[in-house]
DRENVEXTOR-287190 format. One record per residue (C-alpha): x, y, z; residue in three letters; residue number from 1. Coordinates in steps of 0.001 Angstrom, whole numbers, plus 524288, in hexadecimal, padded with zeros to 5 digits. Layout:
N
X,Y,Z,ala,NUM
...
//
This chain:
417
7E7AB,86716,7BE51,unk,1
7DFBA,85BDD,7C24F,unk,2
7DF32,850ED,7B908,unk,3
7D0E1,84C67,7B836,unk,4
7CC3C,8410E,7B12E,unk,5
7C03A,84722,7AD56,unk,6
7BF40,84EF9,7A043,unk,7
7B2E8,856B0,7A340,unk,8
7B617,863F6,7A7F8,unk,9
7AAF7,865BF,7B030,unk,10
7AEF9,857A1,7B835,unk,11
7BE5B,85E03,7B7C1,unk,12
7B73B,86B29,7BEDA,unk,13
7B005,863D8,7C8B1,unk,14
7B985,85A5A,7CBB8,unk,15
7C583,864C8,7CDBA,unk,16
7BA6B,86C33,7D711,unk,17
7B8CD,85F96,7E08A,unk,18
7C782,85F73,7DFEA,unk,19
7C7FC,86CAE,7E714,unk,20
7BC46,8695F,7F1CD,unk,21
7C2CE,85B40,7F4B7,unk,22
7C617,85C92,80261,unk,23
7D4C2,856AF,801FB,unk,24
7E198,857FB,80A61,unk,25
7ED74,859F5,801C7,unk,26
7F76D,8531C,807AC,unk,27
801CE,854DB,7FD77,unk,28
802B0,85992,7EF0F,unk,29
7F899,86192,7E83D,unk,30
7EB89,8667C,7EAE5,unk,31
7E235,85BDF,7E2C2,unk,32
7DC7C,86774,7D90F,unk,33
7EB93,86BB3,7D446,unk,34
7EE13,85C8E,7D39B,unk,35
7F6B1,8589A,7C73E,unk,36
7F2FE,84D55,7BEB0,unk,37
7FFA0,849A8,7B860,unk,38
80680,83E96,7B37C,unk,39
8134E,83A3E,7B52A,unk,40
81B07,82F96,7B14B,unk,41
81CFF,8262C,7BBDA,unk,42
82806,8261C,7C464,unk,43
82954,8370F,7BF78,unk,44
83721,83B89,7C45E,unk,45
82DB6,8474A,7CC33,unk,46
826E3,83CDF,7D386,unk,47
8314F,83347,7D7C9,unk,48
839C0,84032,7DB37,unk,49
82D95,84420,7E432,unk,50
82B91,834A0,7E9B1,unk,51
83AEB,8353C,7EE0D,unk,52
83A5C,8421F,7F3BB,unk,53
82EC9,83DF2,7FB9A,unk,54
83617,83260,7FFC1,unk,55
84221,83883,80446,unk,56
83AF1,84323,80C64,unk,57
83349,839CD,80FE8,unk,58
83FD7,83178,815A5,unk,59
84481,83E78,81C03,unk,60
83981,83F24,8249F,unk,61
83EC5,83CE4,8337A,unk,62
832FB,833FB,83720,unk,63
832B6,82AEE,8299C,unk,64
8387C,81F94,831DA,unk,65
82B5C,81F47,83AA7,unk,66
82380,81E88,82E32,unk,67
8298D,810C5,8268A,unk,68
81D75,81220,81B7E,unk,69
82273,81F94,81896,unk,70
82F38,81C48,8189A,unk,71
82CBF,8108D,80FBE,unk,72
823B6,819C8,805FE,unk,73
8306C,82317,8056E,unk,74
83A02,8169B,80328,unk,75
83061,813BD,7F879,unk,76
8321E,8210E,7F15B,unk,77
83EB6,821D5,7F217,unk,78
84640,82578,7E441,unk,79
84D5D,819B8,7E2C5,unk,80
83EE2,811BA,7E43D,unk,81
83719,81A40,7DBCF,unk,82
84286,81765,7D15A,unk,83
840E5,8096D,7D101,unk,84
83323,808E0,7CF57,unk,85
834E4,81253,7C374,unk,86
83CD8,8077D,7BE60,unk,87
83585,7FCB7,7BFA2,unk,88
82A73,805FC,7B972,unk,89
832A0,805F5,7AEA7,unk,90
8311E,80F86,7A1D0,unk,91
82AF1,80692,79840,unk,92
8205E,80E44,796F1,unk,93
81B40,81E77,7961E,unk,94
813AB,820DA,7A33D,unk,95
80A6C,82A9B,7A910,unk,96
80355,82C85,7B500,unk,97
7F5B7,82B8E,7B3C2,unk,98
7F172,83799,7BA39,unk,99
7EC68,8396A,7C6FF,unk,100
7ED35,82E32,7D1E9,unk,101
7E3BA,82E8D,7DD4A,unk,102
7EA47,826D2,7E9E7,unk,103
7E019,823A3,7F27F,unk,104
7E8E3,81FA7,7FCEF,unk,105
7E54F,814AC,80863,unk,106
7E517,81895,818D5,unk,107
7EBDE,80DC1,81D1B,unk,108
7FA00,80D43,81782,unk,109
7FEF5,81D20,81AD9,unk,110
8071A,81CDE,8101C,unk,111
800D3,81796,8044B,unk,112
7FBED,824E8,7FDC1,unk,113
809A2,826BB,7FD20,unk,114
80BCF,81A5F,7F36C,unk,115
80185,81D5A,7EBFC,unk,116
804AB,82A28,7EA2E,unk,117
81207,826E7,7E66B,unk,118
80D5D,81CA4,7DC26,unk,119
804C8,82884,7D654,unk,120
81094,82FC7,7D5C6,unk,121
8190F,8255C,7D16D,unk,122
80F9D,82185,7C4A3,unk,123
80F7F,83068,7C100,unk,124
800A1,834F6,7C577,unk,125
7FB0D,84010,7CE4F,unk,126
7F6DA,83BFD,7DAB9,unk,127
7EC37,83F9C,7E3B9,unk,128
7EF4D,83850,7F001,unk,129
7E57F,834EF,7FBED,unk,130
7ED9E,833E5,807CE,unk,131
7E41C,82E73,812DB,unk,132
7DD08,83938,81AAE,unk,133
7E124,83402,8285A,unk,134
7F0A4,83692,826A6,unk,135
7FA31,82C35,82DB0,unk,136
808F8,83210,82F29,unk,137
80E13,82C2C,823EB,unk,138
804F6,8314F,8197E,unk,139
806A6,83ECA,81FE6,unk,140
815CB,83E20,8201E,unk,141
814B6,838F9,81230,unk,142
80ACD,84460,80E5F,unk,143
813DE,850D7,8145D,unk,144
81FC5,84C94,80D64,unk,145
8189C,84BA5,8000E,unk,146
81248,8584F,8035B,unk,147
81FD2,85F70,8055E,unk,148
82684,858B5,7F97A,unk,149
8194A,85C58,7F006,unk,150
81A2E,86AA7,7F4C0,unk,151
827E9,86AE4,7EE1C,unk,152
82A45,87098,7E096,unk,153
833F6,86538,7DD0D,unk,154
82633,85C29,7DE85,unk,155
81C1D,865B6,7D94F,unk,156
81717,85B72,7CDA1,unk,157
814BE,850DF,7D6CA,unk,158
80F18,85B09,7E093,unk,159
80526,85FF7,7D64C,unk,160
80171,84FF2,7D205,unk,161
7FF57,84C1E,7DEA7,unk,162
7F725,84D73,7EAEB,unk,163
7F620,8466E,7F885,unk,164
7E982,84898,7FE7B,unk,165
7DE58,8440A,80732,unk,166
7D21A,844A1,8091A,unk,167
7C505,8413A,80ED8,unk,168
7C22A,832AE,80A30,unk,169
7B5CB,834D6,801F7,unk,170
7B137,83068,7F425,unk,171
7AEAB,83DA1,7EF41,unk,172
7BD18,842F1,7F0B5,unk,173
7C2DB,83605,7EB44,unk,174
7B9C2,8349A,7E06F,unk,175
7BD12,842E7,7DD2E,unk,176
7CBE2,83EF5,7DD00,unk,177
7C900,832B9,7D6A3,unk,178
7C2E0,83AE9,7CB59,unk,179
7D181,83F7D,7C804,unk,180
7D9C7,83299,7C835,unk,181
7DFC8,82C53,7BE44,unk,182
7E3BA,82200,7CA09,unk,183
7DE19,81EC7,7D62F,unk,184
7E763,8179A,7E030,unk,185
7DC86,81271,7E9CB,unk,186
7E1C3,80A95,7F61C,unk,187
7D8EE,8073B,7FFB2,unk,188
7CED9,7FC7B,802EF,unk,189
7C57C,7F593,7FC7B,unk,190
7BAFB,7FE97,7FE8F,unk,191
7C2DD,80973,7FBD9,unk,192
7C74B,804EB,7EE1E,unk,193
7BACC,802D7,7E960,unk,194
7B403,81012,7ED6B,unk,195
7BF1A,81624,7E610,unk,196
7BBE4,80E37,7DB1D,unk,197
7AF5F,81358,7DA6F,unk,198
7B43E,820ED,7D7F7,unk,199
7B2B8,82532,7CB90,unk,200
7C01E,82749,7C21D,unk,201
7C5D4,82AC5,7B754,unk,202
7C58A,81F2F,7AC99,unk,203
7D40D,81DAF,7ABA7,unk,204
7D5D6,81FD4,7BB53,unk,205
7DD76,8135F,7BE32,unk,206
7DA1A,80E5E,7CD90,unk,207
7E461,806A2,7D46A,unk,208
7DDE7,8020C,7E040,unk,209
7E488,7FC37,7EC56,unk,210
7DA1E,7F53E,7F4EC,unk,211
7DA0C,7EDB7,800D8,unk,212
7E614,7E27D,800A1,unk,213
7E94A,7D859,80948,unk,214
7F84C,7D39C,80A74,unk,215
7FEBD,7C7E7,810FF,unk,216
80DAC,7C32C,814B3,unk,217
8141B,7B715,81280,unk,218
81E71,7B189,81A62,unk,219
8276D,7A557,818B2,unk,220
8288C,7A01A,82763,unk,221
836AD,799AB,82374,unk,222
83B52,7A6C4,81FC9,unk,223
836FE,7AC73,82DA0,unk,224
83D4B,7A26D,8345F,unk,225
849C0,7A353,82BC3,unk,226
849EE,7B251,82C84,unk,227
855A5,7B967,834E2,unk,228
8525A,7C399,83D4C,unk,229
85650,7CC5D,83348,unk,230
84C86,7C686,8292F,unk,231
84122,7C518,83389,unk,232
842AE,7D3F7,83818,unk,233
84062,7D827,82B7B,unk,234
834B4,7CE89,828EB,unk,235
82EA5,7D4FC,83515,unk,236
8314D,7E2A3,8314C,unk,237
82C78,7E0F2,82493,unk,238
81FDB,7D895,828D6,unk,239
81EDA,7E479,83321,unk,240
81F5E,7EF7F,8284B,unk,241
8152C,7E683,81F41,unk,242
80A6E,7E7CD,82B07,unk,243
80C14,7EEC4,83687,unk,244
8106E,7FBB0,8307E,unk,245
802DC,7FD90,82AB1,unk,246
7FC6D,7F413,833FF,unk,247
7F874,7EA71,828FA,unk,248
7EFF0,7F573,82316,unk,249
7F771,7F57C,81536,unk,250
7F2F7,7EBA3,80BF1,unk,251
80105,7E54F,80A31,unk,252
8012E,7E277,818D5,unk,253
7FF80,7D477,81CF8,unk,254
7F4D3,7CEE6,822CA,unk,255
7F6D5,7C0E0,81F9E,unk,256
80414,7B7F1,8225C,unk,257
806F6,7ACDC,81A79,unk,258
811C7,7A400,81F68,unk,259
81973,79A0C,81806,unk,260
81E34,78DB7,81E5E,unk,261
81CD4,78222,82557,unk,262
8131E,784C6,8309A,unk,263
81CC0,781E5,83BAE,unk,264
8275A,78BE1,8346B,unk,265
81B1E,7960B,83308,unk,266
8179A,795C5,841EB,unk,267
827AD,797FF,84483,unk,268
82946,7A3C7,83B64,unk,269
81C68,7A9F3,83F37,unk,270
81F73,7AA9F,84D8C,unk,271
82DC6,7AFA5,849DD,unk,272
82905,7B79D,83FD5,unk,273
81C42,7BDDE,849F3,unk,274
8238B,7BD8F,85574,unk,275
82F17,7C735,84F9C,unk,276
82285,7CED2,849A1,unk,277
81DE8,7D139,856E3,unk,278
82AA2,7D532,85BD7,unk,279
82A46,7DED8,8506A,unk,280
81CA4,7E47B,85304,unk,281
81F8D,7E628,86087,unk,282
82A55,7EFBD,85E96,unk,283
823BA,7F6B7,853AB,unk,284
8155B,7FAF9,855D4,unk,285
80D28,7FBC2,8629F,unk,286
80127,7F368,86351,unk,287
7F4A2,7FBD1,86002,unk,288
7E993,7F89F,86930,unk,289
7E009,7FC6F,85C58,unk,290
7E801,7F22E,8552C,unk,291
7E79B,7E81A,85E51,unk,292
7D8CE,7E791,85FB1,unk,293
7D803,7E70A,8512A,unk,294
7E0D6,7DC28,8500F,unk,295
7D93C,7D3DE,859F5,unk,296
7CCF5,7D72B,852CA,unk,297
7D279,7D345,846CB,unk,298
7D808,7C6A8,84C90,unk,299
7C913,7C45B,8515D,unk,300
7C396,7C630,84438,unk,301
7CCE2,7BD4E,83E8E,unk,302
7CAD3,7B223,84812,unk,303
7BAD6,7B463,842F6,unk,304
7BC9E,7B67D,8360E,unk,305
7C8F0,7AF1A,82FA5,unk,306
7C86F,79ED7,82FC3,unk,307
7D4A9,796B9,8322D,unk,308
7DC5B,79F06,83D29,unk,309
7E55F,79659,84348,unk,310
7EA8F,79DFB,84BFC,unk,311
7EC3D,7AD4A,85296,unk,312
7F8EF,7B3D6,8560A,unk,313
7FCED,7C07F,85CB4,unk,314
808E6,7C789,85D91,unk,315
80708,7D07D,8679F,unk,316
7FA65,7D59D,86195,unk,317
803A0,7DCFB,85780,unk,318
802AC,7D193,84F65,unk,319
7F56C,7C7B3,84DEE,unk,320
7F857,7BB8E,8449E,unk,321
7EC76,7B2EC,840E9,unk,322
7F180,7A678,83AF2,unk,323
7E82C,79ECC,8317E,unk,324
7E89F,79058,82C79,unk,325
7E237,793D9,81F83,unk,326
7DFFB,7A20E,81885,unk,327
7D201,7A62A,816A7,unk,328
7CFFF,7ABD4,80930,unk,329
7CCE1,7B847,80D99,unk,330
7D849,7B98A,816E0,unk,331
7DA80,7C78F,810AD,unk,332
7CD61,7CB98,817E9,unk,333
7D554,7CA7B,82441,unk,334
7DF19,7D4E9,8256D,unk,335
7EA21,7D826,8312F,unk,336
7EA5C,7E55A,83753,unk,337
7F5AA,7E9D6,840F9,unk,338
7FB9F,7DC58,84119,unk,339
7F1CB,7D011,83D39,unk,340
7F775,7C6DC,8336E,unk,341
7EFFE,7B864,82F40,unk,342
7F9B4,7AD4C,82CE8,unk,343
7FA19,7A1D0,8269F,unk,344
8030E,79797,82080,unk,345
80429,795B6,81021,unk,346
80F31,78E98,80D73,unk,347
80A34,78CDC,7FD69,unk,348
8023C,79994,7FBB1,unk,349
7F582,79207,7FA02,unk,350
7EFEB,79AB4,804F4,unk,351
7F332,7A5FA,80046,unk,352
7EF4D,7A45D,7F026,unk,353
7E2EE,7A20C,7F778,unk,354
7E09F,7AEC2,7FFCE,unk,355
7E632,7B6F5,7F4B2,unk,356
7DD0D,7C156,7EF8F,unk,357
7DD30,7CDC9,7E94C,unk,358
7DEC4,7D525,7F4BF,unk,359
7EBD7,7CF9D,7F8EB,unk,360
7F800,7D841,7F693,unk,361
80205,7D7E4,7FD56,unk,362
80AE8,7CB63,80167,unk,363
816CF,7CB39,80A69,unk,364
81F83,7C0EB,80A5C,unk,365
82AA5,7BBCC,8125E,unk,366
834C3,7B052,80F2E,unk,367
82D39,7AEB6,802B3,unk,368
83066,7AE5F,7F3F2,unk,369
8287C,7BA2D,7EE32,unk,370
82A14,7B329,7E156,unk,371
82302,7A80A,7E6BD,unk,372
817E6,7B0C1,7ED20,unk,373
815FE,7B8BF,7DF4C,unk,374
8164E,7ADAE,7D6AB,unk,375
80BE5,7A7C3,7DEE3,unk,376
80263,7B393,7DD35,unk,377
803FB,7B42A,7CEA7,unk,378
80472,7A556,7CCEB,unk,379
7F749,7A388,7D632,unk,380
7F140,7AF6E,7CF36,unk,381
7EE76,7B495,7DC2A,unk,382
7E669,7C171,7DD93,unk,383
7ECEE,7C846,7E732,unk,384
7FB08,7CAB1,7EB6D,unk,385
80120,7D798,7E481,unk,386
80D67,7D6ED,7ED4E,unk,387
8172B,7CCDD,7F2E3,unk,388
8216C,7D49B,7FA73,unk,389
82BDA,7D174,8058B,unk,390
8269A,7D2FD,813EF,unk,391
828F8,7E13E,8176E,unk,392
82486,7E79B,80B09,unk,393
815B9,7E50C,8098A,unk,394
81467,7F4A0,80D1E,unk,395
81D96,7F77E,8015E,unk,396
81537,7FDA1,7F6A3,unk,397
81A5A,7FEB3,7E8B0,unk,398
81649,80440,7DC4E,unk,399
80F5D,7F57F,7D931,unk,400
80600,7F433,7E488,unk,401
7F970,7EAC3,7E492,unk,402
7FD2D,7E53C,7D699,unk,403
7FDAB,7F2D2,7D0E3,unk,404
80898,7F9FA,7CAB4,unk,405
80519,8069D,7D009,unk,406
80FC1,80E9C,7C65D,unk,407
809E2,80939,7BB29,unk,408
7FBEC,80858,7BDF3,unk,409
7FB06,81858,7C1EB,unk,410
80285,81B01,7B48A,unk,411
7FE84,81A22,7A7DB,unk,412
80648,81455,79C68,unk,413
807DB,81CFB,78EAB,unk,414
80982,813DC,783BD,unk,415
811BB,81790,77983,unk,416
813A0,80E0A,76EBE,unk,417
//
C-alpha cells in the first residue's frame, strides 16, 4: 500500500480516494494506488541491475545515434559507472532511502526526468516522476523502454516502487502527491519552485530545489592559438554539445564567454574559434526562421538595456556575439538563446568575482587550470559556481549537482554506536 505521511485514519481514506481520482496517464511502472513505499539501501543490486539493462536496451536501438542525449544517459547508466559511484559513496554508515520521492521534472531538457528518477532509485527510494505532458521524442523512447523492462518478472520489485506519469499542471494534483512525499526533487524556474514550496508536506519531507541557474565559459586565447587541428576540433564539438544540443536552454549551457590573454591574442583567438564554429554549425543545423527573429529581438533588447556594448558580430546568424568592455553586475539577467553570447576579457578574475551571485551554476573552461578556478571560488567565497568542468562536459549530470550530493541527501543515516 501507499506509505502516507498523515497518521489520521480519516486523512488516509481521503487521500486514497483522491489518488484514485487524479487524472494521470501512467507511462511506465505501477498505478498510484498500487505504489509501494519501500526503502532500500543505496545502490541496491536490483536497482543497479535494472538500470544496467535499461542502458543495454537503449544502446540496442537502431536510432540511438540520432539522440545523443539518450546515448549519454545510457552510457551514464552502464554497470561499470554505477559500480564506480557506489565505491565513491562507501559503506562507512548504514543508509536507507527516505521513502517516496516526488520528482517534478522540467520541460526544457527532454531526458532530465530520467536522470531524476535514477538518482531517486540509486538513493533507495520509491519514486513518482512527473514527465512533461508534451512528450518529446526522447522522453517517449525512454518511457517505452522502461515500460518494457518494468513489465518483466525480474523487475517486479522496481515496478511496484516506481511510476512515471504525466498529468495536468494543476496545483491540487501536485498538492495531493506532495502530501505523500518524503522527498521532493523540484526542477524549474524560480516561480515554479516558490509555488511548490507553498504546498504542505510532511514535517520530515526533504526538498531539493533546482531553480533557474546561469552558466559561463572561460577560455585561454593562447590555448586556442596553440591548439592543433585535432584539439581545436575537440573544443568546437564540445562547445557545440554544451550550447546547441539544447539551444542554450539548459541551466548549464554558457551564455557568457570570458577570454584570457592580451587583447591582440584574444582577437586572433576569437577569429580562429568563431570562424571554425560557424563552419561547424553550417554542417550541423538549419537556421530556423523563428530562432533568427528571436535572436535579432534579443540583440535589440541588449543594445537598449546593457551598457558598455563595444561591438556586435554575427556569424551567418548562427551566432551573435555581443562584446562588452565591462560586465554589468546583472549580466546573469541577460540570457542567450539559439547562439547568442556575451564576451569580455578578464585576466585576473576581477570581473568574474564581482558578478558571481547564487544563480551561477557551471563554469566550463579551456586552457585554464581548473584548480586555479576552484581555489578562486573558495578563496573569495563566491556565492555561486557549483561546477567547474571542461568545455564539452556542461550537460554531463552527476550525483553531485547544484552543490547537492543527491544520494546522501535523498537517503538517511541509521546511527549505530
